[in-house]
N, CA, C and O atoms as CSV, one atom per row, in Angstrom:
chain,resi,resn,atom,element,x,y,z
A,1,MET,N,N,-34.029,-8.705,-20.206
A,1,MET,CA,C,-32.720,-8.371,-19.491
A,1,MET,C,C,-33.371,-7.391,-18.198
A,1,MET,O,O,-34.167,-6.606,-18.713
A,2,SER,N,N,-33.313,-7.238,-17.095
A,2,SER,CA,C,-33.622,-6.551,-16.581
A,2,SER,C,C,-32.604,-5.212,-16.038
A,2,SER,O,O,-31.386,-5.328,-15.906
A,3,SER,N,N,-33.281,-4.096,-15.795
A,3,SER,CA,C,-32.608,-2.785,-15.500
A,3,SER,C,C,-31.627,-2.856,-14.276
A,3,SER,O,O,-30.859,-1.908,-14.112
A,4,SER,N,N,-31.600,-3.965,-13.367
A,4,SER,CA,C,-30.705,-3.873,-12.193
A,4,SER,C,C,-29.505,-4.919,-13.220
A,4,SER,O,O,-28.355,-4.743,-12.819
A,5,ASP,N,N,-29.563,-5.537,-13.956
A,5,ASP,CA,C,-28.323,-6.010,-14.434
A,5,ASP,C,C,-27.254,-5.403,-15.036
A,5,ASP,O,O,-26.080,-5.590,-14.719
A,6,SER,N,N,-27.725,-4.541,-16.066
A,6,SER,CA,C,-26.837,-3.222,-16.636
A,6,SER,C,C,-26.245,-2.471,-15.566
A,6,SER,O,O,-26.818,-2.441,-14.477
A,7,GLY,N,N,-24.813,-1.665,-15.809
A,7,GLY,CA,C,-24.444,-0.919,-14.953
A,7,GLY,C,C,-23.435,-1.487,-13.904
A,7,GLY,O,O,-23.070,-0.868,-12.904
A,8,GLY,N,N,-23.065,-2.635,-14.227
A,8,GLY,CA,C,-21.762,-3.162,-13.340
A,8,GLY,C,C,-20.644,-2.809,-13.580
A,8,GLY,O,O,-19.850,-2.713,-12.645
A,9,LEU,N,N,-20.254,-2.518,-14.869
A,9,LEU,CA,C,-18.819,-1.747,-15.770
A,9,LEU,C,C,-19.174,-0.541,-15.344
A,9,LEU,O,O,-18.336,0.275,-14.958
A,10,MET,N,N,-20.100,-0.368,-15.362
A,10,MET,CA,C,-19.981,1.245,-14.859
A,10,MET,C,C,-19.898,1.628,-13.592
A,10,MET,O,O,-19.136,2.554,-13.315
A,11,SER,N,N,-20.692,0.969,-12.544
A,11,SER,CA,C,-20.212,1.266,-11.154
A,11,SER,C,C,-18.661,0.831,-10.738
A,11,SER,O,O,-18.465,1.360,-9.644
A,12,SER,N,N,-17.859,0.332,-11.013
A,12,SER,CA,C,-16.868,0.297,-10.996
A,12,SER,C,C,-15.657,0.613,-11.424
A,12,SER,O,O,-14.510,0.474,-11.000
A,13,ALA,N,N,-16.472,1.347,-12.924
A,13,ALA,CA,C,-15.383,2.523,-13.110
A,13,ALA,C,C,-14.899,3.452,-12.311
A,13,ALA,O,O,-13.699,3.716,-12.385
A,14,GLY,N,N,-15.501,3.940,-11.649
A,14,GLY,CA,C,-15.490,5.284,-10.693
A,14,GLY,C,C,-13.826,4.531,-9.501
A,14,GLY,O,O,-12.723,5.021,-9.260
A,15,LEU,N,N,-14.388,3.411,-9.139
A,15,LEU,CA,C,-13.595,2.393,-8.085
A,15,LEU,C,C,-11.988,2.704,-8.572
A,15,LEU,O,O,-11.041,3.113,-7.900
A,16,VAL,N,N,-12.080,2.287,-10.237
A,16,VAL,CA,C,-11.045,1.967,-10.743
A,16,VAL,C,C,-10.212,3.529,-10.905
A,16,VAL,O,O,-8.992,3.410,-11.017
A,17,ARG,N,N,-10.557,4.445,-10.918
A,17,ARG,CA,C,-10.227,5.913,-10.925
A,17,ARG,C,C,-9.981,6.570,-9.635
A,17,ARG,O,O,-9.236,7.549,-9.586
A,18,TYR,N,N,-10.720,5.965,-8.283
A,18,TYR,CA,C,-10.191,6.345,-7.237
A,18,TYR,C,C,-9.398,5.815,-7.076
A,18,TYR,O,O,-8.696,6.173,-8.021
A,19,PHE,N,N,-8.355,4.519,-6.077
A,19,PHE,CA,C,-8.079,3.947,-6.677
A,19,PHE,C,C,-6.559,4.048,-7.609
A,19,PHE,O,O,-5.492,3.810,-7.045
A,20,ASP,N,N,-6.602,4.332,-8.714
A,20,ASP,CA,C,-5.121,4.893,-10.006
A,20,ASP,C,C,-5.126,6.415,-9.072
A,20,ASP,O,O,-4.001,6.682,-8.648
A,21,ALA,N,N,-5.687,6.942,-8.879
A,21,ALA,CA,C,-5.656,8.682,-9.006
A,21,ALA,C,C,-4.325,8.853,-7.786
A,21,ALA,O,O,-4.451,8.552,-6.599
A,22,GLU,N,N,-3.463,9.233,-8.223
A,22,GLU,CA,C,-1.762,9.632,-6.762
A,22,GLU,C,C,-2.607,10.920,-6.310
A,22,GLU,O,O,-3.311,11.656,-7.002
A,23,ASP,N,N,-2.313,10.968,-4.883
A,23,ASP,CA,C,-2.513,12.213,-4.219
A,23,ASP,C,C,-1.042,12.559,-4.187
A,23,ASP,O,O,-0.128,11.757,-3.998
A,24,ARG,N,N,-0.900,14.246,-4.460
A,24,ARG,CA,C,0.176,14.894,-4.236
A,24,ARG,C,C,0.972,15.081,-3.231
A,24,ARG,O,O,2.161,15.348,-3.055
A,25,ASN,N,N,-0.211,14.825,-2.442
A,25,ASN,CA,C,0.140,15.381,-0.720
A,25,ASN,C,C,-0.054,14.485,-0.052
A,25,ASN,O,O,-0.803,14.484,0.925
A,26,ALA,N,N,0.812,13.246,-0.609
A,26,ALA,CA,C,1.019,11.888,0.475
A,26,ALA,C,C,2.285,11.743,0.638
A,26,ALA,O,O,3.022,12.068,-0.293
A,27,ILE,N,N,2.624,11.428,1.377
A,27,ILE,CA,C,4.408,10.571,2.028
A,27,ILE,C,C,4.358,9.811,0.798
A,27,ILE,O,O,3.357,9.229,0.378
A,28,ARG,N,N,5.679,9.856,0.154
A,28,ARG,CA,C,6.394,9.095,-0.860
A,28,ARG,C,C,7.539,8.624,0.290
A,28,ARG,O,O,8.135,9.437,0.997
A,29,ILE,N,N,7.728,7.234,0.344
A,29,ILE,CA,C,8.662,6.393,0.843
A,29,ILE,C,C,9.229,5.652,-0.293
A,29,ILE,O,O,8.421,5.211,-1.109
A,30,ASP,N,N,10.710,5.402,-0.520
A,30,ASP,CA,C,10.976,4.421,-1.469
A,30,ASP,C,C,11.166,2.704,-0.957
A,30,ASP,O,O,11.647,2.410,0.138
A,31,PRO,N,N,10.766,1.838,-1.815
A,31,PRO,CA,C,10.339,0.882,-0.874
A,31,PRO,C,C,11.895,0.306,-0.670
A,31,PRO,O,O,12.005,-0.368,0.355
A,32,ARG,N,N,13.051,0.440,-1.413
A,32,ARG,CA,C,14.110,-0.062,-0.652
A,32,ARG,C,C,14.685,0.489,0.726
A,32,ARG,O,O,15.436,-0.215,1.401
A,33,THR,N,N,14.280,1.867,1.152
A,33,THR,CA,C,14.416,2.175,2.213
A,33,THR,C,C,13.705,1.649,3.275
A,33,THR,O,O,14.386,1.303,4.241
A,34,VAL,N,N,11.774,1.411,3.383
A,34,VAL,CA,C,11.849,0.580,4.208
A,34,VAL,C,C,12.128,-1.145,4.171
A,34,VAL,O,O,11.769,-1.921,5.057
A,35,ILE,N,N,12.761,-1.466,3.083
A,35,ILE,CA,C,13.553,-2.627,3.364
A,35,ILE,C,C,14.859,-2.657,4.387
A,35,ILE,O,O,15.169,-3.546,5.179
A,36,ALA,N,N,15.425,-1.583,4.154
A,36,ALA,CA,C,16.673,-1.471,4.890
A,36,ALA,C,C,16.237,-1.233,6.243
A,36,ALA,O,O,16.905,-1.704,7.163
A,37,PHE,N,N,15.148,-0.525,6.487
A,37,PHE,CA,C,14.943,0.026,7.715
A,37,PHE,C,C,14.138,-1.491,9.054
A,37,PHE,O,O,14.129,-1.691,10.268
A,38,GLY,N,N,13.572,-2.210,7.725
A,38,GLY,CA,C,13.575,-3.252,8.086
A,38,GLY,C,C,14.674,-4.124,8.855
A,38,GLY,O,O,14.853,-4.330,10.055
A,39,ALA,N,N,15.191,-4.460,7.964
A,39,ALA,CA,C,16.480,-4.860,8.060
A,39,ALA,C,C,17.625,-4.653,9.251
A,39,ALA,O,O,18.386,-5.479,9.754
A,40,MET,N,N,17.444,-3.149,9.523
A,40,MET,CA,C,18.756,-2.434,10.739
A,40,MET,C,C,17.801,-2.915,12.212
A,40,MET,O,O,18.342,-3.083,13.305
A,41,PHE,N,N,16.077,-3.111,11.932
A,41,PHE,CA,C,15.143,-3.119,13.345
A,41,PHE,C,C,15.545,-4.599,13.647
A,41,PHE,O,O,16.022,-4.908,14.740
A,42,GLY,N,N,15.276,-5.774,12.343
A,42,GLY,CA,C,15.640,-7.130,12.673
A,42,GLY,C,C,17.081,-7.150,13.388
A,42,GLY,O,O,17.363,-7.655,14.474
A,43,PHE,N,N,17.854,-6.519,12.559
A,43,PHE,CA,C,19.355,-6.594,13.505
A,43,PHE,C,C,19.716,-6.231,14.821
A,43,PHE,O,O,20.380,-6.793,15.692
A,44,LEU,N,N,18.924,-4.807,14.730
A,44,LEU,CA,C,18.918,-4.238,15.862
A,44,LEU,C,C,18.006,-5.343,17.500
A,44,LEU,O,O,18.446,-5.337,18.650
A,45,VAL,N,N,17.068,-5.922,17.140
A,45,VAL,CA,C,16.644,-6.755,18.117
A,45,VAL,C,C,17.293,-8.148,18.060
A,45,VAL,O,O,16.922,-8.937,18.930
A,46,LEU,N,N,17.920,-8.440,17.445
A,46,LEU,CA,C,19.101,-9.838,17.366
A,46,LEU,C,C,20.358,-9.008,18.447
A,46,LEU,O,O,20.723,-9.394,19.558
A,47,VAL,N,N,20.790,-7.884,17.749
A,47,VAL,CA,C,21.699,-7.305,18.915
A,47,VAL,C,C,21.711,-7.294,20.351
A,47,VAL,O,O,22.617,-7.496,21.159
A,48,LEU,N,N,20.027,-6.903,20.531
A,48,LEU,CA,C,19.262,-6.568,22.146
A,48,LEU,C,C,19.618,-7.944,22.495
A,48,LEU,O,O,20.684,-8.066,23.098
A,49,ARG,N,N,19.078,-8.801,22.292
A,49,ARG,CA,C,18.168,-10.364,22.611
A,49,ARG,C,C,19.659,-10.828,22.905
A,49,ARG,O,O,19.948,-11.508,23.889
A,50,ALA,N,N,20.901,-10.244,21.625
A,50,ALA,CA,C,22.210,-11.304,22.209
A,50,ALA,C,C,22.497,-10.667,23.578
A,50,ALA,O,O,22.487,-11.504,24.480
A,51,THR,N,N,22.784,-9.242,24.026
A,51,THR,CA,C,23.132,-8.925,25.043
A,51,THR,C,C,22.578,-9.321,26.257
A,51,THR,O,O,23.099,-9.469,27.362
A,52,ILE,N,N,21.484,-9.462,25.884
A,52,ILE,CA,C,20.219,-9.421,27.769
A,52,ILE,C,C,20.601,-10.856,28.434
A,52,ILE,O,O,20.093,-11.197,29.502
C-alpha cells in the first residue's frame, strides 16, 4: 500500500465535524413557517392574477 491511499477516512472526518456543528448565531426559522409563507405567497399570486 502506498502512503497516498491512507487518510481518506481521516480527511473526511473534518468535513463531518464542520457540517455537523451548529452555529448559535445563525437565524433559525421553523420549517412550518417557511411552508406557511410559501402557501400564502402562492395564494397572493393567484388572487393578483385573477384580478388583473
